[in-house]
N, C-alpha and C positions, 0 to 999 in steps of 0.2 A: 582456844576453844574450837573444836572440830565439829563439822556438820556431817551427820550421817544420813545417807539417802537410802530409802527403802527400795531394794532391788525390784520388788513387785510393781512399783510405780513407774519404772523405766520401761518404755516400749521396746519390744524386740526389734533388731535391725531390719528384719524382713516383715515387719508388721504392716503389710500393704493390704489392699482390698482384694480379696479373692473373688474372682468372677466365676460364673457357671462354666466357662470354658477351661478353668483351671489355671489361667494365666494371671499373674499378679499385676496390680496397677498401683502406682505410687499415689498415696492419698492426696498429695498436693499437685499432682500432674493432671492437666486437662485431658479430656477424653481423646481429642485429636492428636495428642502427643504420645499416645500409647505405642508400645511396640507392636508393629503390624503382625497379624497372624500369617501363617503360611498360605492359607486359602485366600486371604485378602490380597497378598502380594501376587499370587497366581492370577486372580481375576483382573487386577490392575494391569499386569503385564500382557494378558490376553487382549484386553480392550485396547491398550496402546498399540500392540502389533496390528490389530485389525484396522485401527484408525490410520496408522502409517501406511499400511498396504493399500488402503482405500485412496490415499493421496498419491502415493508413489507409483502404483501399478499403472494408472492411466498415462502418467508422464513417461514411464518406461516404454509402454507400447507405442506411444506417439514418436518418441525418439528413435526407437528401433525400426518402426515402419518408415520413418524419413530416411534412414540409412540403408533401406532394403531396395532391391531391384523390382521392376514391374513384374517380372516372372515369379519372384518370390511371393509377392502379394497375391498374385493369381493362384499360385499353388496353395497358399494359406487361406484363401477365400476372404481376405480383408486384412484387418490389423494383425501385425506380427507379434507373436509372443516369444518365439525362440529365434535367435539370430541365424540368418541364412543369406549368404552372398551379400555382405555389407558393401556399400559403395557411397560415394559422395555425389552421385549423379544427379539426384534431385536438387541438391543445393547448387550444383553447377548450372542446372537448368534455370532456376528462378533468379539466381544472381547474375546470370549471363544475359537474361532477357532485357534488363534495363528498368522495367517497371517496378519490380520489387526492390531493387537496389535504390532507385530514386525515392520510392515510398519510405524506405528505411531512413534515408537522409532527411526527408521531410519530417518524419516523426521525431528523429533525434533533435533536429533544429527547433521544432515547435515545443518539444518537451523541455529543452534547455532554456530557451528564451522565456517560455511561459512560466516555468517554475521560478526563474529568477525574478520576473516581474511580480508574480503572485505572492511570493515570499516577502519581497521587499515592501509591497503595499500592505500586506497583512501585518508585518512587524511594526510599520509606522502607525497604522490605524490602531493596533492593539496597545502600543505604548501611549498614544494620545488618550485613548479611552481609559487606560489604567491610572492616569493621573487625575485625581478628583478635582483639582483646581483648573483643569484645562477648559478652554472656551467651548461651550455648547456640547460638552461630552455626553450629557444625559439625553438631549434630543437626538444626537447622532446615534447613540447606542440604541435608542428606541426605533429609529429608522432601520438599523441593521437587524433588529429582532423581527420587524415586520416582514423583511424579505425572507426570513426563514419559514414563514407560514403562508405567505401570499406571493405568487410569481406573476410576472407580467403576461405570460402566455406565449404560445409559439408564434402566432401571427404578428402581434406587436413587436416581438423581439426580431423577427425576420425583417419587418418594415424598418425598424431602427437600424439594423445592420445594412440593409440596402440603401437607406438614406445617407448613411455615413460613407457609402462607396466602398464597402469592405467585401462585396461579393467577388469571389475568385481571388481573394487576397488571403495570405497566411495569417494576417491579423484577425480575420474572422474566426480562426481556430483558437485564438488566445483571448482576445478582449471580452467576448460575451461571458466567459466563465472565469475571468481572471481573479475575482475576489470571492471568497466563501465566508459568509457571516459566522458560520460554525467554527471555522479555523481561527477567525479573529477573536472569538470569544474564548477559545482555549488558550490562545497566547495571552489575552488580556488577563485571564485568571492567573496564569503562571507569573506574569509580570507583577500582579498585585501581591503575590506571595513573597516577593523579594523584600527584605527588611527595609522599611522606609528610612531608618536611621542612616543606612549606608548612602542612600540617595541624598538625604538632607546634608550629610557631611560633605559629599562631593559638591553640592550646590553652594555650601558655605565657603568651600575652597575656591569657588569661582567657576566651576564647570557648568556649562550650559546643557540644554536638553540633548543636543546632538552628541556631545561628548559623553554625557551620562549613558545615553542609549548605546553608543558604540563601544565604550571602554568598560562599562559596568553591567548594564542590563543584558546585552547580547552574550558576553562571555559566561554569565551566570545562567543563561537560558539556551545553551547549546543543544541540550536534549530535546526540548520542546520545539525549537526552531528546526532541528533536523527532521523530526517526525512530521511537522507541518509541510516541510519541503518535500518529504517522501509522499505525503498525501497528494500534493499538487502534481508531483512528477508522475505518479501512477495514474492519476486522473487524465493528464494530458496524453500519456502514452496509450491508454486504452480508449480514448475518445474517438468516436467515428461519426456521431450524430451531427455535430456541427459541420463536419466535412461533407456529409451527405446533403445537408441543407444549403450550404453557402459556397461549395466548391463544385463548379460545373466542368472544369478542365481536369481530366483524369491524370494529367501529368503532375498535378499538385496534390494528389490524394495521399493521405498518410497511410501507414502500413495497415492499420486496423480496418480501414475502408477497403483496401485491397484484399485483406483477409476475408472480409465479409462478402465481397463481390466474387472473388475467384475461387474461394473455398466453400463457404457456406451456401452460396447461391449457384455454384457450379459454372460460372461464366468462364469463357476460354481466354487464356492469356496469349496474345498475338505472338506467333513464332514458336509456340511450345506444343509439341505433340502430346505431352502428358496432360496439359491443361485441356486439350481437346477431348481427351479421354474423360477428364473430370466433367466436362460439359455433357458428355453422353451418359454419364452415370456409371461408367465402368470403374472397377476397382484398380485398374492400372494407373490411375492418377493419384492414388493414395499417397505414394512417397512424396510427391510434390506438395500435396495438400498438407501433409504433416510437417514437411520442411518449413512451409510458411508459418504454421502454428508455432514451431520451435523458435523461429526467428522473432516472432511476436512476443513470446513469453520470456526468452532468454535474458534480455537486458534487466527486466525486473527481478528475475531470480538471482542474477549476479549482484545487484545493488542491495537487495533486501537484507542479506546477512550483516552488512556493515551498519545498517540503521536499526536493526531489530533490537539491539541492546539498549536503545534509548526509549523504547516504547513504554515500559513501565514507568520510568521517571518522567517522560515527556508528556504522555497522554493522561495517565491516571492521576498523577500529581497535579497537572494543569487543569483537569476537570474537577478535582475536589477542592483545591484551594480557592479562596475568595467566596 
C-alpha cells in the first residue's frame, strides 16, 4: 500500500520569512543569527576601526616620542606623530641614571613576590570556604564579605603598618593589600563548580585536602587561578599609593611612584639634563617622559596576551557558578 502526499502541502525549499529589506530569514533561525546586511557590516567595521585607533594611536605617539630626539619634539611642538630622527637616547638617559633602573627592579620584585603570596593565600582561603563541612567557613565568609563594604580607613591602616615596623620596608608594599575578598569569592565559586563526586572519590581513595587541592582542584582551575594571578600582578605593578605613604627612602621607590614624581609632577631626575627640562615645563623633556611611560606599561602589555585566553573561562564562569 503506497502513501501519496499532496504536493501543495509540502513547503517550498525557500519558504522563508521575507522581510521588508528583501532578505530572507530562516523561520527557525533566531534574529541574531541572520545573515548580516552590507550596511550592518560596514557600520560594525567602522566602529571597530575607530575603537582600535582610539586605543592604539596614543600608544603609537608615546612610543614614537620616546624614540625621538629633543630637537624633533621641539620642531613638532610636542608629541610626535610622524617619525623623525629616531634614537634610543631617552632610554639610555633614564636607564643610565640608576633611579629608574632600581625602581624597575623594585617593581619587578614586589610584583613577583606579592603575586605569589596573594595567589597562594587566595587559593587556600577559597578552597577552605568552598568545602561546606570545613570549620567556621560561614562566619569567616561573612567576615570577608564585610571587608568588601567597610574599610578600616587610611589612618588606622597607617598606624597598623607603623606599629608592625613596616615603614620603609618592601613588605609595606605587599602585606596591606595582599588579600582581596573579591578574588577569593571568584575562586571559591569556581571551586564549588567542580564535580563533588570527583573530590569524594579521591577522598575515599585516601587523599587528604592538600593532595586534593594540589592534584585535582588546581589542575582543573588553571584558568581561574591564572586570571586571579594576573589581577594581583597588575595591581602590584601599578600600585604607587602604598609606596607614597609608607616609603620615605626614594631609593626604594617602585617604578610607578617614580613615574608619578618625575613625569606627572615634573620633578627633576638627578644627573639628567632632560629631566631638568621636564621640571621647567619645556617640551625637550618629552622623550624621557614618554620613555618612562613605555617602561611602566611594557611588562603588562607583554604578559597580558598569554593570560587573555583564560578570561572568559576563568572570570565569567567563576562569577556565575555557585
